[in-house]
MARSE-357736 format. One record per residue (C-alpha): x, y, z. Coordinates in steps of 0.5 Angstrom, whole numbers, plus 500, padded with zeros to 3 digits. Example, Ala and Ser with C-alpha at 12.3 -4.5 7.8 and 13.67 -1.06 7.14 Angstrom:
525491516 527498514 
END
This chain:
489523527 488529531 486535529 490542530 489544537 486551538 488555544 482557549 482564547 482563540 476557540 469560537 474565532 473565525 480563525 483570523 489572527 489579531 494581527 491582521 486587524 488594522 491597528 488603530 493609531 492614537 491621535 498625536 497632540 504637540 501637548 502631549 510633547 515629544 521624546 529627546 529621540 524625536 527632538 534629536 531626529 527633528 534637528 538631524 543629530 545622530 543620538 539623544 546623547 549629544 543633546 543638553 541644555 544648550 544645543 546647536 542649531 544642527 549637527 552639520 556645520 559646513 567648513 568654516 561656519 561657526 556653531 550657533 545655538 538653535 534650541 534649549 531644552 529645560 530639563 525638570 528640577 534642574 532649573 530652580 529659577 525658570 522661568 526665566 532663568 537657566 543654568 548651564 555649563 555645557 556648550 557655552 561656546 554656543 552663546 551670543 556675544 553679550 554685546 549683540 543681545 538680545 539674540 534671535 529667536 530660539 526654540 525652547 522645550 520643557 520637561 513635562 510631568 510624566 502624569 500628564 502623558 502617562 495615559 497615552 505613553 510609558 510612565 518612565 519616558 521623558 516628554 518634552 513640550 515645545 513652549 515657543 520661541 524665546 530670545 536671550 536677553 542677559 548672559 551672566 558668567 559664574 567664575 569657578 568656586 566664586 560666591 555667587 556660583 556656590 550660591 547658584 549650585 546650592 539652589 540647583 542641588 537642593 532636594 532629594 532628587 538633586 542630592 550630589 556627591 562630594 566628587 560631583 560638587 567639586 566637579 561642578 564648583 571647578 567649572 565655569 557656569 553661565 545664567 541665561 535669561 530667555 524671554 519669550 518672544 511676542 504671541 504675534 511674532 511667533 513662528 511655526 512649531 519646529 517639531 511639525 511635521 514630525 520627521 520619521 525615525 529611521 532605523 539605521 543600519 550597522 555601517 551607517 551606525 560605524 560611519 557615524 562613529 567614525 565621523 564623531 571621533 574624527 571631529 575630536 574636540 571641535 565641540 569644545 570652544 571659548 565662551 561668546 565673550 560674556 560678561 565675566 564680572 560677578 553680579 548679584 542674580 536677579 531677585 536675589 539681593 534679599 536672599 
END
């Protein structure tokens, strides 16, 4: 009877499988950044599709309680005047009233270059660095198809990475946008990193995922709302006077 076949790369070994050896986990540092899935999980959102530039403090809000802005994600190549300005058109209802500015502290994450973290992570995986607490110091709303909106979109959509079709241009032009100034809180007033300690991402069962889908459907359009009473006047954007 022929003996048990041993592949060439296993011959001469003690017979123990490499899977039996203890795995060595690479040290995780905050400067490595976080994935959208990790950010979503840390703030108790159901999935990353619910994340955007302006994000609620938490997905779960008590009945009768108003949604409030909790954190901002600055995606790469989408905010040509960052810092300190970000351009946004979704979830504008989360923005505070302009007469209450500056706002309270808001966590800000910025997308970092893949080259910076390619040694430890996949080259195509988005990573976001926590850059500290910021406050909103100014909000300017740009009306659909206004000259200032056109100027802003031209600066935003410049370059091969941001090319837009005619349909996409018209969609953006027909929406109300906000230009939001974010200033970093002084170092001595900075709190801890909201991503530390990092929550474990738990795998969900099929029944849990179905329940979350039903919950989102029942909420309907609750995520939509009116902007926070911002200034609708068309003004020259800071730094644009001579451009």
